[in-house]
C-alpha positions in Angstrom: -82.7 -19.2 -24.4 -83.6 -20.4 -26.0 -84.0 -20.2 -25.5 -84.6 -19.1 -25.5 -86.1 -21.8 -25.7 -90.1 -22.2 -23.8 -87.0 -22.4 -21.4 -86.2 -18.8 -22.6 -90.0 -17.4 -22.5 -92.7 -16.1 -20.2 -96.4 -16.4 -21.0 -98.1 -14.1 -23.5 -99.1 -11.9 -20.7 -95.4 -11.1 -20.5 -95.0 -10.8 -24.2 -91.6 -10.0 -25.5 -89.9 -11.3 -22.4 -87.9 -13.6 -24.6 -87.0 -16.5 -22.8 -89.7 -19.4 -21.2 -92.3 -20.5 -19.5 -95.6 -20.6 -17.8 -99.1 -20.6 -18.8 -101.7 -17.9 -18.4 -105.3 -18.2 -17.5 -107.5 -18.4 -20.6 -110.4 -16.2 -21.1 -113.2 -16.5 -23.7 -111.9 -16.7 -27.3 -111.5 -13.2 -28.6 -108.2 -13.0 -30.5 -108.4 -12.2 -34.2 -105.7 -13.6 -36.6 -103.8 -10.3 -36.4 -104.2 -10.0 -32.6 -102.7 -13.5 -32.2 -100.0 -12.8 -34.8 -98.9 -9.7 -33.0 -98.7 -11.5 -29.7 -96.7 -14.4 -31.2 -94.2 -12.0 -32.9 -93.9 -10.0 -29.7 -93.1 -13.1 -27.7 -90.5 -14.5 -30.2 -88.6 -11.3 -31.0 -86.9 -10.5 -27.7 -83.5 -9.9 -26.1 -81.9 -12.9 -27.8 -81.4 -11.1 -31.1 -79.0 -8.7 -29.3 -77.0 -11.5 -27.6 -76.9 -14.6 -29.7 -75.7 -13.6 -33.2 -72.0 -13.5 -32.2 -72.4 -17.0 -30.8 -74.1 -18.3 -33.9 -71.3 -16.7 -36.0 -68.7 -18.6 -33.9 -70.2 -21.8 -35.2 -70.6 -20.8 -38.9 -67.7 -21.5 -41.3 -69.1 -19.0 -43.9 -71.6 -16.2 -44.3 -73.8 -18.5 -46.3 -73.9 -21.1 -43.5 -74.6 -18.3 -41.0 -77.7 -17.2 -42.9 -78.7 -20.8 -43.5 -78.9 -21.3 -39.8 -81.3 -18.5 -39.4 -83.5 -19.7 -42.3 -83.6 -23.2 -40.8 -84.6 -21.7 -37.5 -87.7 -20.3 -39.1 -88.6 -23.7 -40.4 -88.2 -25.3 -37.0 -90.3 -22.5 -35.5 -93.1 -23.3 -37.9 -93.0 -27.1 -37.3 -92.7 -26.8 -33.6 -95.5 -24.2 -33.3 -97.9 -26.4 -35.3 -97.3 -29.3 -32.9 -97.8 -27.1 -29.8 -100.9 -25.6 -31.4 -102.6 -28.9 -31.6 -101.7 -29.7 -28.0 -102.8 -26.3 -26.8 -106.1 -26.4 -28.7 -106.9 -29.9 -27.3 -105.8 -29.2 -23.7 -106.2 -25.4 -23.2 -105.4 -24.0 -19.7 -102.6 -23.7 -17.3 -99.7 -26.1 -17.1 -98.2 -26.2 -20.6 -95.6 -29.0 -21.1 -96.2 -30.1 -17.4 -99.8 -30.9 -18.4 -99.0 -32.5 -21.8 -96.2 -34.7 -20.5 -98.2 -35.8 -17.4 -101.2 -36.8 -19.7 -99.1 -38.5 -22.3 -96.4 -40.2 -20.3 -97.6 -40.3 -16.7 -97.3 -38.1 -13.6 -93.7 -39.1 -12.9 -92.5 -37.7 -16.2 -94.4 -34.6 -15.5 -92.8 -34.4 -12.1 -89.3 -34.9 -13.6 -90.0 -32.1 -16.0 -91.0 -29.8 -13.1 -87.7 -30.7 -11.4 -85.8 -29.9 -14.6 -87.6 -26.6 -15.0 -86.8 -25.6 -11.4 -83.1 -26.6 -11.4 -81.9 -26.4 -15.0 -84.2 -24.9 -17.6 -85.9 -22.0 -15.9 -83.0 -20.9 -13.7 -80.6 -21.4 -16.6 -82.8 -19.2 -18.8 -82.8 -16.4 -16.2 -79.0 -16.7 -15.9 -78.6 -16.4 -19.7 -80.7 -13.2 -20.0 -79.0 -11.8 -16.8 -75.6 -12.2 -18.4 -76.8 -10.6 -21.6 -78.1 -7.7 -19.5 -74.8 -7.6 -17.6 -72.8 -7.2 -20.9 -74.8 -4.1 -21.8 -75.0 -2.7 -18.3 -71.2 -3.0 -18.1 -71.0 -0.7 -21.1 -72.9 1.9 -19.2 -71.4 1.4 -15.7 -68.2 -0.5 -15.6 -67.7 -2.5 -12.4 -64.3 -4.1 -12.9 -63.2 -7.5 -14.3 -66.4 -9.4 -13.3 -68.6 -6.4 -13.8 -71.0 -8.1 -16.1 -71.6 -10.9 -13.5 -72.1 -8.3 -10.8 -74.7 -6.5 -12.8 -76.4 -9.9 -13.6 -76.5 -10.8 -9.9 -77.9 -7.5 -8.9 -80.7 -7.7 -11.5 -81.7 -11.2 -10.1 -81.5 -10.1 -6.5 -83.4 -6.9 -7.1 -86.2 -8.3 -9.2 -86.6 -11.3 -6.9 -86.9 -9.0 -4.0 -89.6 -6.9 -5.8 -91.6 -10.0 -6.5 -91.3 -11.2 -2.9 -92.6 -7.8 -1.8 -95.6 -8.5 -3.9 -94.8 -6.5 -7.0 -96.9 -7.9 -9.9 -95.9 -7.7 -13.5 -98.1 -5.5 -15.6 -99.3 -6.6 -19.0 -99.2 -3.0 -20.1 -95.7 -2.6 -18.9 -94.6 -5.8 -20.6 -96.1 -4.6 -23.8 -94.2 -1.3 -23.4 -91.0 -3.3 -23.2 -92.0 -5.3 -26.2 -92.4 -2.1 -28.2 -89.0 -0.9 -26.9 -87.4 -4.2 -28.1 -88.8 -3.7 -31.6 -87.7 0.0 -31.6 -84.2 -1.1 -30.6 -84.1 -3.8 -33.3 -85.3 -1.3 -35.9 -82.6 1.2 -34.7 -79.9 -1.5 -35.1 -81.2 -2.5 -38.5 -81.4 1.1 -39.8 -78.0 2.0 -38.4 -76.5 -1.1 -40.0 -78.1 -0.3 -43.4 -77.0 3.3 -43.5 -73.6 3.1 -42.0 -70.5 2.8 -44.2 -69.0 -0.6 -43.7 -65.4 -0.8 -42.6 -63.1 -3.3 -44.2 -64.2 -6.6 -42.6 -61.5 -9.0 -41.7 -61.5 -12.4 -43.4 -63.1 -15.0 -41.2 -60.7 -17.3 -39.4 -61.1 -21.0 -40.2 -62.9 -23.0 -37.5 -61.7 -26.2 -36.0 -63.8 -29.0 -34.7 -66.4 -31.5 -35.9 -68.6 -29.9 -38.7 -71.7 -31.7 -37.2 -70.9 -30.3 -33.8 -70.5 -26.8 -35.2 -73.8 -27.1 -37.0 -75.6 -28.5 -34.0 -74.4 -25.8 -31.6 -75.1 -23.1 -34.2 -78.7 -24.3 -34.4 -78.9 -24.4 -30.6 -78.2 -20.7 -30.4 -80.4 -19.8 -33.3 -83.3 -21.7 -31.8 -82.8 -19.9 -28.5 -83.3 -16.7 -30.4 -86.5 -18.1 -32.0 -87.7 -19.3 -28.6 -91.3 -18.6 -27.8 -93.1 -20.2 -30.7 -94.3 -22.7 -28.2 -96.6 -20.0 -26.9 -98.9 -21.0 -29.7 -100.1 -23.6 -27.3 -101.8 -20.8 -25.3 -102.8 -18.6 -28.2 -104.9 -21.5 -29.5 -107.1 -21.4 -26.4 -108.1 -17.8 -27.0 -108.2 -17.6 -30.8 -111.4 -17.3 -32.7 -112.1 -20.4 -34.7 -108.7 -22.0 -34.0 -109.3 -24.9 -36.4 -109.2 -22.4 -39.3 -107.2 -19.5 -38.0 -104.3 -21.1 -36.2 -102.4 -22.1 -39.4 -102.8 -18.5 -40.6 -101.4 -17.1 -37.4 -98.4 -19.5 -37.5 -97.6 -18.9 -41.1 -97.8 -15.1 -40.9 -95.9 -15.1 -37.6 -93.2 -17.3 -39.0 -92.8 -15.2 -42.1 -92.6 -12.0 -40.1 -90.1 -13.3 -37.5 -87.9 -15.1 -40.0 -87.9 -12.1 -42.4 -86.9 -9.8 -39.5 -84.1 -12.0 -38.4 -82.7 -12.6 -41.9 -82.8 -8.9 -42.7 -81.1 -8.0 -39.4 -78.4 -10.6 -39.9 -77.8 -9.6 -43.5 -77.2 -6.0 -42.2 -74.9 -7.2 -39.4 -72.8 -9.2 -41.9 -72.6 -6.2 -44.2 -71.4 -4.0 -41.3 -69.1 -6.4 -39.4 -68.4 -9.3 -41.6 -68.5 -12.8 -40.1 -65.2 -12.5 -38.1 -66.2 -9.1 -36.8 -69.5 -10.5 -35.7 -67.8 -13.3 -33.9 -65.8 -10.8 -31.9 -68.6 -8.3 -31.0 -70.3 -9.2 -27.7 -72.5 -6.1 -27.1 -73.8 -6.1 -30.6 -76.5 -3.3 -30.5 -74.2 -0.9 -28.8 -71.4 -1.6 -31.3 -73.7 -0.9 -34.3 -74.9 2.4 -32.8 -71.3 3.4 -31.9 -70.4 3.1 -35.5 -73.5 4.8 -36.8 -74.1 7.7 -34.4 -71.4 7.8 -31.8 -71.1 7.0 -28.1 -74.3 8.8 -27.0 -76.5 6.8 -29.3 -74.7 3.6 -28.3 -75.4 4.4 -24.6 -79.0 5.2 -25.3 -79.6 2.0 -27.1 -77.7 0.0 -24.4 -80.1 1.6 -21.9 -83.1 0.5 -23.9 -81.7 -3.0 -24.2 -81.1 -3.2 -20.5 -84.7 -2.2 -19.8 -85.9 -4.9 -22.2 -83.6 -7.5 -20.5 -84.9 -6.5 -17.1 -88.4 -7.1 -18.4 -87.4 -10.5 -19.6 -85.8 -11.5 -16.3 -88.8 -10.2 -14.4 -91.3 -12.1 -16.5 -89.2 -15.3 -16.3 -88.8 -15.0 -12.5 -92.6 -14.7 -12.2 -93.5 -17.6 -14.3 -90.7 -19.8 -13.1 -91.7 -19.5 -9.5 -95.1 -21.0 -10.2 -93.4 -24.2 -11.3 -91.7 -24.4 -7.9 -95.1 -23.8 -6.3 -96.6 -26.7 -8.3 -93.7 -29.0 -7.4 -94.1 -28.2 -3.7 -97.8 -28.8 -3.8 -97.6 -32.2 -5.5 -94.6 -33.6 -3.4 -95.3 -33.6 0.3 -91.6 -33.6 1.3 -91.2 -30.4 -0.7 -94.2 -28.8 0.8 -92.2 -25.8 1.9 -92.0 -24.6 -1.8 -95.8 -24.4 -1.9 -96.0 -21.4 0.5 -98.3 -18.8 -1.0 -98.7 -15.3 0.5 -102.4 -14.5 -0.1 -102.1 -10.8 0.7 -99.2 -10.3 -1.7 -100.5 -12.9 -4.1 -97.0 -14.3 -4.6 -95.2 -17.6 -3.9 -92.5 -16.3 -1.6 -90.7 -19.6 -0.8 -90.6 -20.5 -4.5 -89.2 -17.1 -5.4 -86.4 -17.4 -2.8 -85.5 -20.9 -3.9 -85.4 -19.9 -7.5 -83.2 -16.9 -6.7 -80.7 -18.9 -4.8 -80.3 -21.5 -7.6 -80.0 -18.7 -10.2 -77.3 -16.9 -8.2 -75.3 -20.2 -7.9 -75.4 -20.6 -11.7 -74.3 -17.0 -12.1 -71.3 -17.7 -9.8 -70.4 -20.7 -12.0 -70.7 -18.7 -15.2 -68.5 -15.9 -13.8 -65.5 -18.1 -14.0 -66.1 -19.5 -17.5 -64.6 -18.1 -20.7 -68.1 -17.2 -22.1 -70.8 -17.0 -19.4 -73.7 -16.9 -21.8 -72.4 -19.9 -23.7 -71.8 -21.8 -20.5 -75.4 -21.3 -19.3 -76.8 -22.3 -22.7 -74.7 -25.5 -22.6 -76.1 -26.2 -19.1 -79.8 -25.8 -20.2 -79.8 -27.0 -23.8 -79.7 -30.8 -23.7 -82.2 -31.0 -20.9 -84.6 -28.6 -22.6 -84.4 -30.4 -26.0 -84.9 -33.8 -24.3 -88.2 -32.7 -22.9 -89.1 -30.9 -26.1 -88.6 -34.3 -27.9 -91.1 -35.9 -25.4 -93.6 -33.1 -26.1 -93.3 -33.7 -29.8 -93.9 -37.4 -29.3 -96.9 -36.4 -27.1 -98.8 -35.3 -30.2 -98.7 -39.0 -31.4 -99.1 -40.4 -27.9 -102.2 -38.4 -27.0 -103.9 -39.1 -30.3 -103.5 -42.8 -29.4 -104.5 -42.6 -25.8 -107.2 -39.9 -26.1 -108.7 -40.3 -29.6 -112.1 -38.9 -28.6 -110.7 -35.6 -27.4 -111.9 -32.6 -29.5 -109.0 -31.1 -31.4 -110.0 -27.7 -32.8 -106.6 -27.6 -34.6 -104.9 -30.7 -36.0 -101.3 -30.5 -37.1 -101.0 -30.9 -40.9 -99.1 -33.7 -42.5 -99.5 -35.9 -39.4 -97.5 -37.9 -38.4 -94.6 -36.4 -40.4 -94.7 -33.0 -38.7 -94.3 -34.2 -35.1 -91.8 -36.8 -36.3 -89.7 -34.0 -37.9 -89.8 -32.0 -34.7 -88.8 -35.1 -32.6 -85.9 -35.9 -34.9 -84.7 -32.2 -34.8 -84.9 -32.3 -31.0 -83.0 -35.6 -30.9 -80.2 -34.0 -33.0 -80.1 -31.0 -30.7 -79.9 -33.2 -27.6 -77.0 -35.0 -29.1 -75.2 -31.9 -30.3 -75.6 -30.0 -27.1 -74.5 -33.0 -25.0 -71.6 -34.0 -27.1 -70.1 -30.6 -28.1 -71.2 -28.0 -25.6 -68.6 -29.0 -23.0 -68.8 -29.5 -19.2 -71.8 -27.3 -18.7 -74.0 -29.7 -20.7 -72.9 -32.7 -18.6 -73.6 -30.7 -15.4 -77.1 -30.0 -16.6 -77.8 -33.6 -17.4 -76.3 -34.6 -14.0 -78.7 -32.3 -12.2 -81.6 -33.9 -14.2 -80.4 -37.4 -13.1 -80.4 -36.2 -9.5 -84.1 -35.7 -9.8 -84.8 -39.3 -10.6 -84.8 -40.5 -7.0 -87.3 -37.8 -6.2 -89.8 -39.7 -8.3 -90.2 -42.1 -5.4 -91.6 -39.3 -3.3 -94.7 -39.0 -5.5 -97.5 -41.5 -5.0 -100.0 -41.7 -7.9 -102.9 -40.8 -5.6 -101.2 -37.4 -4.9 -100.9 -36.5 -8.6 -103.1 -34.0 -10.3 -103.0 -31.4 -13.0 -101.9 -28.0 -11.9 -104.6 -25.5 -11.1 -105.0 -22.1 -12.7 -102.7 -20.4 -10.2 -99.8 -22.8 -10.5 -98.1 -21.7 -13.6 -99.9 -18.5 -14.2 
């Protein structure tokens, strides 16, 4: 969500979840190039490919532009992953962006990021995936006019309750859902390739500022590519990261970009650009054309299971950020409650669930709930991503003696390119995404007074449990 976004992904231990955020405890280096590539591909290719192509199509004036968005997304994935790989190799361990931003720009910036993750980025990411789940669940069990929102809310309530009860996500189960995601994607691709294409309607001309269309189109594309920032954690476990990280990133980028381009070529062949704009539950629609209602229902069921895995993984990792925030800010200490017997941050989970349900309620009354939630999260997410990109330069200046097993090539051009891309996406999402973007930025500003609650002596890097 981003996507997404690290805002739209769990840690590699929740591979395939598809949408943001946490770190996982690092063990001794043992990943081969192919091991790491499989993890990276599994993290990136998630539920977004079944939800975001129609939104990308709504911001493309032609089929060529639509495909160009997806190709450009692969390039941004590579540039971004290279920057994150250097940071992850130099500062392996728990914390992710919270750690990098605190080291590069000071503890208050790290705290503001934690606030943004709790109130905008992570909860918005959960809401985005929950709405995608709701669209597919509504195909299987219609629940009235706002049925998709009801399904989305039930998924958040149910999975939050399971985690409060102490249910732990299983690496094996998450890998199972990753495999299901790839199976579903293969089924959609195969069905699209071998289905006779109906006469596609001519695409309607789009109004609006061309720069705004391009910017928002790339926001949705990059949500679908979200997860390349997991390279920051792969670098800590990869054998000989100085030599092998570039190989992992190149191979992973080629595989993901190739899969997305092939899939979208097939979708254009089947629906045309206008048909793609008008098709919300994309996977089910493809299977309906190819093999009838039973195949569409089966694929919808698989996609629902994958989405639930995404939501579950994102709930787990997101709650650890609340825990870190409560531990570091005395007046928010209630968020740091940890149930040792259940090994879960109960207070953090409940707070996260309440905020997410509030966002679902807002999305329920919007024209396009997924697009509204993306607008809410995008400018805030890309603002902090810009600061992470600048952290590559900042930390080389502040900490030159730090061993860096992997160094980003073409420095300083590579982090500068990522920073400029992020700046463009901040502007596009803030200027053209509507009221949702302004609300997200407003919530971020509300966190500024909270910085006074933190005294420097109380600041420290998160421990291994915080964002695990």
